[in-house]
C-alpha positions in Angstrom: 24.9 -20.8 -7.8 24.4 -18.3 -4.9 23.5 -14.7 -5.6 21.5 -11.8 -4.2 18.9 -11.4 -6.9 17.9 -8.0 -5.6 21.2 -6.8 -7.1 20.4 -8.0 -10.6 18.6 -10.9 -12.3 20.7 -13.3 -14.5 19.5 -14.0 -18.0 19.0 -17.8 -17.5 17.0 -18.5 -20.7 14.6 -20.8 -18.7 11.0 -21.7 -19.6 9.8 -22.0 -16.0 10.4 -19.8 -12.9 9.3 -21.0 -9.5 9.1 -18.3 -6.9 8.2 -19.1 -3.3 9.2 -15.8 -1.7 8.0 -13.3 0.8 5.7 -10.5 -0.4 8.3 -7.7 -0.5 10.7 -9.6 -2.7 7.9 -10.7 -5.0 6.8 -7.0 -5.4 10.4 -6.0 -6.2 10.6 -8.7 -8.8 7.2 -8.0 -10.3 8.4 -4.4 -10.9 11.5 -5.6 -12.7 11.0 -6.3 -16.5 14.0 -8.7 -16.4 12.0 -11.0 -14.1 9.4 -11.6 -16.8 11.5 -13.4 -19.5 10.4 -17.0 -18.9 7.4 -18.6 -20.5 5.7 -19.9 -17.3 5.7 -18.9 -13.6 4.6 -20.6 -10.5 4.3 -18.0 -7.8 3.6 -19.1 -4.2 4.4 -18.4 -0.6 1.8 -15.8 0.1 -1.5 -15.7 2.1 -4.9 -14.4 1.1 -4.4 -10.9 2.7 -1.4 -10.4 0.4 -3.1 -11.5 -2.8 -4.8 -8.3 -3.9 -1.7 -6.2 -3.6 0.4 -8.8 -5.5 -2.3 -9.1 -8.3 -2.2 -5.4 -8.8 1.6 -5.5 -9.1 1.5 -8.0 -12.0 2.2 -6.6 -15.5 -1.0 -8.1 -16.9 -0.4 -6.6 -20.4 2.0 -9.5 -20.9 0.8 -12.2 -18.5 -2.2 -14.5 -18.2 -3.3 -15.9 -14.9 -3.9 -19.5 -15.9 -4.7 -21.0 -12.5 -5.1 -19.9 -8.8 -4.9 -22.5 -6.1 -5.2 -22.4 -2.3 -4.1 -24.7 0.4 -4.9 -22.9 3.6 -3.3 -20.6 4.4 -1.2 -20.5 1.3 -1.9 -19.3 -2.3 -0.3 -20.3 -5.6 -0.6 -18.9 -9.1 0.3 -20.3 -12.5 1.1 -17.6 -14.9 2.0 -17.7 -18.6 4.0 -15.0 -20.3 2.3 -14.0 -23.5 4.3 -11.5 -25.5 1.4 -11.3 -28.0 -0.6 -9.6 -25.3 1.8 -6.7 -25.1 0.5 -3.5 -26.7 
């Protein structure tokens, strides 16, 4: 399947989303509630100087940062979507 995900995210019903994307696209997705429907997320493809801005953009009321890894110069996060954390 080929699609421009900036124009809408499909409801895939998956348990795992892997996103190795540039910072601008990650920020766009982080702000879209439709992005956060999976149970687990592996987010990668960013460098240390981007990490603080990306962390601030995460909806942490529903996510838990399970693990952070680095392989210079890249960073990777494992997140879990925890609906029970939502207010």
